[in-house]
N, C-alpha and C positions, 0 to 999 in steps of 0.2 A: 503493500500500500504506500510505500515511500516513493514519491515522484522522483526525487534526486537519485535514489538507488536504481529505479527503473530506467531513467535516462542514461545513467552510467552503464547499465547492463546492455542497453540497446546499442550504444556506441561500441562497446567491447564486442558484441556479437557481429555488428557490421564490419568491424576491423578484421575479425577472424574469418568472416565469410569472404572478404576481399582477398585475404592472404591465401585461403584455400582455393579460390578461383584462379589466382595467379599461379599457384603450384600446379593445379590440374592442367592449365593451358600450357605451361612449360613441359610437363610430362607428356602431354599429347604431341607437342611439337617434336620432342626427342623420339617418341615412339614412331612417328611418321618418318622422321629422318633415318632411324634405324632400319625401317622396312623399305627405304628408298622410295617413299611415296610423295616426297616433296619435289616439285619441279620449279626451276627458276623461270621467272617471267621477265626476261631481259628487255630493256628498252634503253634508248639514248636519253641522257639528261646531263645537265651541268652540275658538277660537284659543288660549286659555290652555292647554288640554289638549295641543295639538300642541307649543307652545313648551316646556311642562314636560317633555314626552317627549324633545324634542331636547336640552334641557339635561341631563336625567338620563343619556341615552345618551352624550353627549359627556363628562360627568364620569366615566363608567365607563371610558372608554378614554384619557382625558387628565387626569392629575393635576398637570400642569405649569402650568396656567392657572386663573385665577379665572373661572368660568362663571356668569353671572347671567341669570335669566329674569324678566321683568316683563310681565304681561299681565292686564288685567281679566278677571274670570270670565264676564262676560255678553256677550261678542262672539261671535255665531254667524256662521259662514262657510259659504257654499255653494261648494265648490270640489272639485277632485280632491285628496283628502287626501294620497295617496301622492306625487303629483307635486309638490304644494306643499311637502311635507316634503323631497323631494329637492332642490328649489331652495334652500330655507333651509339645508339641510345643506351644500350646495356652498359657500354664503357662510361658514358657520360653519367648515367644514374649511379654507377659505382663511385665515380669521382665525387658526385654530390654527397653520397652517403659518408664517405671517408675523408672529406675535406672540411676542416673547421670553418665556422662562420667567417665571412670576409675573405676566405681563401679564393684562389683564382683557378678557373678551369678554362683551358684553351683548346679549341678544336680547329685544326688547320689541315690543308692539303696542298700538295705540290707534286710536280713531275720530277722524277729522279731517274736518269738513264732510261731504262725500259719499263719503269713501273710508276704507278700512281701511289703516293704515300699519303695516308690519312693518319693524323696524330691527335690523340686525346691525352692532354697533359694536365696534371693538377698539382696543387701544393698541399696535398693531403698527408695522411699518417704514414703512407708508404707500405710496402709489402716486404717482410723479412726475406732476405736472399734465399733461404732454404725453402720458402713456401712458393716461390715463383714457378718452379717446375711443375707444381701441382694445381695451380689456380684454374686450369681449364678442365680438370677432372670433375665429373658430376658429383654433386653434394659436398665438394671440398670447400672449406672456409678456413682461412688462416686464423690463428689464435686470437689476434686482435679484433677480428670481425665477428666473433662469436657472442655478440651482445644482443640483448632483446631490442634495444633502441634501433639498430640498423636493419633488423629483419633479414629476409631473404632465405633461400633454401640451398644456395650453392649450385644453382643450375644455369644462371644467366650467362656466365662466361663460357660454359661448354656450348651453349646455343650460339653465342657470338662466334666462337671458333668454327663451329659447323658451317655457319653462313659464309664466313670468309673462305674456308676450305672449298666449299661448293663453287665459289667464284675463282678458283685456282689461285688463291692468295695465301698469305701467311702472316703471322703476327709475331712481333718482338716486344718484350716487356723490359723496361728499365725502371728500377724503383730503388728508393733509398728511404729507410725508416725515418720518420719525422721531417722529411724533405719533400717527398711527393713521388708520383708515378707517371711514367710516360708509356702509353700504349701506341705502338707503331703498326699500322695495317698496311700491307703491301699488296697491291692488285696489279694484274697485267695492264700495261699502258694501253690507253685507247686514244682516240683522236684529240688533238688540241685545236 
């Protein structure tokens, strides 16, 4: 009969329902990928437009960080736009989770020799060197990230890696504890 307790319970149930929905969607995505049921829907688009979109959407929901986008206007990509956005968004969301307030998150892209490079860089808590080799494993979470406040199930990075692998790309991670993390995504070069 206590309205305050009822309201608190409804908020808790709603939060847990959203977390369960997120977990189920990630598990279904991975199940489809394991069974090779996902097909890329490649299209031509400009990388700067995608980066600007991600920066804009991130700043709408996060006013605690400085979000910066840098990308030349003339880099044309042939990729599955929706999936590539999902992969970059996973890295950005991790940066938001593990970067203290007023920290900086930068998303940029450029051409390097025969590859398109996309970088998501933050001034967050960093990843211990011994954990870097495991971060793309399903359900893996480094010790510092095992807190209730940050949430997550340890599936996002494995999904992002799958998406980049499907685009014949690869990922490099550079990180230093208490300094930040730099995720480098390399994709085959397309038209400029």
